[in-house]
C-alpha positions, 0 to 999 in steps of 0.5 A: 500500499505504500509503495510509490506510483511511477510514470512509466510513459507519456505520449501525445496526439494531435488531430491532422489540421494545423491552424495558424493563428494569424489565419484563425483571426482573419477568419474570425475578423469575417465571422464575427464582423457578419454578425447582425447587432455587432460593430466592427469597432467592438469586434476589433476590440474583441479580436484584440484576444487572438494578439494577447493569447499566447497562442501560435498555432494550434491543431484541429479535428476539423478544417477552419471552413468548418467553423464557418458554418452551424452545426447542431449538437447531434453533428458536433457530438458525433464528430467528438465520438469518431475522433476523440476515439482516433486519438485517443487510441493514437496516443494509447498506442504511442504510450504503450509501445514507449514502455514496451507494453501491449495492450494486454497487460494493462490492469485499469483503464482511466479515460477523462474527457469534458468536451462531448458526450460518450455513452458508450464510453471512450474507453469501451470504444478503445476495447474494440481497437486495442487488444485490452482484456476483457476484464480490465477495470474502465474508468470514464471521468467527465466535467473536470474541464481543464483539471482533468489531466492533473486530477485524472493523474492523481486518480491513475497514482491512487488506483496504482498504489493500492493495487501495486504492480498493476499497470495503470494507463491515463488516456485524456482526450479534448476536442475543444473546438468543436464546441464553437458556436457561430452563432454566439459572438459573445466574449467568452466565445470569442476568448475560446477560439482565441484559445482552444486547440485539439489534442489527447494524451496518454499516461502509463502509471506503475508502481512496477517499474521505474521513472518519474516518482508521483510522490503526492496528489491531491486538488482543492475546490473553492465553495461559491465559484460554480460561475467561474468556468464550465459549460452550457448545455445550448441548442447548438452545443456547448457554451463556454463559459469564461469570467474574466476574474480568473486571473485575479482569482489565480493571483488572489487565491492559489497561492494559499492552496498550493502552499496548503497542499504542499504543506499537509505533505511536509513541503514547501515552494522553497522544495521544488525545483520547477513547476509544470502548469497547465497553460490555459492562457497568457493572463493566466500564466503570468498570474502563475508566474507571479504567484510562484515569484519567477520571472515573466516567462518563467514557466517557459515550456508551459508557455511553449506548449500554449503557443504551439498547440493552445489551451487543450483543456485536460490534455494541455498539462499532460503535454507540459508533462511530456516536454519537462520529462525531455528537457527539465533537470532532476529535481521535485516539481509541482504539476497543477492545473485549475478546472470548473468548479472552481478547482485546481489539481495538484501532482508532486513529481520527483525526476531522478 
């Protein structure tokens, strides 16, 4: 029961359509300027979000021109089922190959996604694509939003520690682009259009094996914050909810939660050698840098993932994890992500 879970391998996957931010901004100008009741002056001001998002490219499961037409909820969710399953399969296959492990050796399968509805769940659909054993334990997780990568990693670590030696495969896939609603000219939708991308990541965790150690994990949910972030269910799909106060909430309330998480495990911020943070957006990344006492740009890998892939919700922090394991020196790192609830997920990772 006391054995330490280790990260045996990490892999990521993105869909085929690569979109440059300049290309998306030009498209968005045409799209939003065509809206009745919105003046070009207001639209141009909102379009500054594309310049300030910190995103240079991102990937989409559908081509850019698809977003210009109206699409109903059934069509969007059918696309989600098709592409989320395919992208999860790609990430899982690469993760298992890196570890030299066959799908038939996986004992538990955890799938995390909040950008579509799947029943049968994504893990059940993967059972028909990979040679998992019929008795593999499946846990689909919905509703964690951007915090899902960090919280999913914690759930995988718990499962690994509870049954030492078992192999736990965590798969996180988000197709945030499909939530775009062409008739929605709200500020939240414009900002989401400037930020969101599609992607998937997989992590293999077990107490049996070597690799970075998952020594601690946990979470924090602030009371009375349900309106900060999430989805609203609309006739044409999922509508994004973003509070303008998110960066301020990070600066004013995140440090206390992070320090409490660490203190409960006998640690302080001074015991950390670095940070692996979800790139929610340039303003949020900047707020995190100030909270951690870093210079502007100090979360370099987080900013790099944001620039190269956009905000892929729950998958993003695992992209940063993959980059960190390739670039960071040995040490103790705090992995963290923020999501609806309003909540934070934490994990301490020790790299030998």
